C-alpha positions, 0 to 999 in steps of 0.5 A, a space after each residue: 850780587 853776592 852780598 848778604 844784606 839784612 834789612 832792619 828798616 826801610 832805610 837801615 840795613 846791616 851786613 857782614 864784612 864788605 870787600 872793596 868790590 862790594 861797595 859798587 854793589 851797595 851803591 847799585 842797590 841804593 845805599 847812600 851811606 856806609 857805616 863800618 862798625 868793624 875795627 881795622 886789623 880785627 881779622 886776617 884778610 880783612 879790608 882796611 877801613 881806608 880802602 873801603 872809604 876810598 871806594 865808598 867816596 868813588 861811588 858818591 856815598 858817605 862813609 863813617 868808621 865807628 868801630 865797635 870792639 868785641 870787648 864793648 862800646 866806647 863812651 859816645 858811640 851810640 850817640 854818634 851813631 844816632 847823630 849820623 842816622 839823624 844827619 843822613 838822607 837815604 839808605 844806610 848800610 852798616 857792617 861788622 864781621 858778621 853783622 851782629 855788632 852792627 845790628 846791636 848798635 843800631 838797636 842801642 841807638 833806637 832806644 827811646 825812639 822805638 819800644 824795646 819789643 819792637 826793636 827786638 822784633 825788628 832785629 829778629 826779623 833780620 836774623 839777630 837776637 838782641 833780646 839780651 839788650 832789653 834792659 838797655 832799650 827803654 
């Protein structure tokens, strides 16, 4: 069990880059959905989205690729993540290179659903500082 999963809530957790072999562990830990927040080709040796997706489906899990670039969000990405979260039944594991972008977009998707300070504290408890998002959280 080598993945370092950081729970944000009872049903949403983030992690650094998954490898294809990590998908079986995620399934064994009870995750029903994987959300990939990392763009393909961002780093050397990074698994391709299609390979992670194939392994995810082989384990009976849902898969979404919502790539968040270092230069910023695209219009509609936060709404897309909020929609995915609302439609999914069961625990979600989101990942990016180190987990921070996945935690940040989760935080933004919670704006208006949770108080800003609760979002910031929740992310901090998982090891992520998202306080710079305070003005966008409500």
